[in-house]
C-alpha positions in Angstrom: -17.5 -14.2 -19.2 -16.3 -17.3 -20.2 -14.1 -17.3 -23.6 -16.9 -18.4 -25.6 -18.9 -15.3 -24.6 -15.9 -12.8 -25.1 -15.5 -14.3 -28.9 -19.4 -13.8 -29.3 -19.3 -10.2 -28.1 -16.2 -9.4 -29.8 -17.6 -10.6 -33.3 -21.2 -8.7 -32.9 -18.8 -5.5 -32.2 -17.2 -6.2 -35.5 -20.2 -6.7 -37.5 -21.7 -3.5 -35.5 -19.3 -1.5 -36.6 -18.4 -2.6 -40.3 -22.2 -2.4 -40.8 -22.4 0.9 -39.8 -19.7 2.1 -42.2 -20.7 -0.3 -45.2 -24.4 -0.2 -45.3 -24.4 3.7 -46.5 -22.2 2.9 -48.8 -24.6 0.3 -50.8 -27.4 2.2 -49.9 -26.5 5.1 -51.5 -25.5 5.3 -55.0 -24.1 9.0 -55.9 -24.5 12.5 -54.7 -26.9 13.2 -51.8 -29.0 16.2 -53.5 -31.2 16.8 -50.2 -29.9 19.8 -48.3 -31.4 19.2 -45.2 -29.7 15.8 -45.2 -25.8 17.2 -46.8 -25.8 19.5 -44.0 -27.5 17.1 -41.3 -24.2 14.6 -42.6 -21.5 17.6 -42.4 -22.1 18.1 -38.9 -22.3 14.7 -37.1 -18.4 14.3 -36.4 -18.2 17.4 -34.8 -21.6 16.7 -32.4 -20.2 13.1 -31.8 -16.7 14.9 -30.6 -18.3 16.7 -28.6 -20.9 14.4 -26.6 -18.1 12.7 -26.0 -15.2 15.6 -25.4 -17.2 18.0 -23.4 -18.7 16.0 -20.2 -15.2 14.3 -19.8 -13.6 17.7 -19.5 -15.7 18.7 -16.4 -15.9 15.0 -14.7 -12.3 14.3 -15.2 -10.6 17.0 -13.1 -9.7 17.3 -9.5 -13.2 19.6 -9.3 -15.9 20.8 -11.9 -14.8 24.4 -11.6 -11.2 24.1 -13.1 -12.7 22.1 -16.2 -15.4 24.2 -16.9 -12.6 27.2 -16.9 -10.4 25.6 -18.7 -13.8 24.3 -21.2 -14.6 28.2 -21.6 -11.0 29.4 -21.8 -10.2 27.1 -24.8 -13.7 28.5 -26.6 -12.3 32.2 -26.3 -9.1 31.2 -27.6 -10.8 29.0 -30.2 -13.0 31.8 -31.1 -10.1 34.0 -31.5 -8.5 32.1 -34.3 -5.8 29.7 -32.1 -5.3 26.0 -33.4 -6.0 22.7 -32.0 -2.2 22.3 -30.2 -2.3 25.6 -28.5 -5.8 25.6 -27.1 -5.3 22.2 -25.7 -2.2 23.5 -24.4 -3.3 26.5 -22.8 -6.8 24.4 -21.2 -4.1 21.6 -19.9 -2.2 24.2 -18.7 -5.1 25.9 -17.0 -6.1 22.3 -15.3 -2.8 21.7 -13.9 -2.3 25.2 -12.5 -6.4 25.7 -10.9 -5.9 21.7 -9.6 -2.9 22.4 -8.0 -4.4 25.8 -6.1 -6.7 23.1 -4.9 -4.9 20.2 -3.5 
């Protein structure tokens, strides 16, 4: 890619991300009263995070089994009321131990 193409790609990325953030503020004036739309917008960040996180938990480990075991353990730990840091520490420890046993 030449320098001109890179600048155009960066500008398009800037415009796209800003349109996504600015358009709702310009188009929606006031409180959203639709119950379905409110619940949909409430869960969008959680779904987005899950879609980005869950596949990478399984694919970035040495074996998919260690990622799956860490994922299930993390879900159980979170279900029991543990915070984000302890759950992440437990998952990382499980992946480390299982991957070192596999090697």
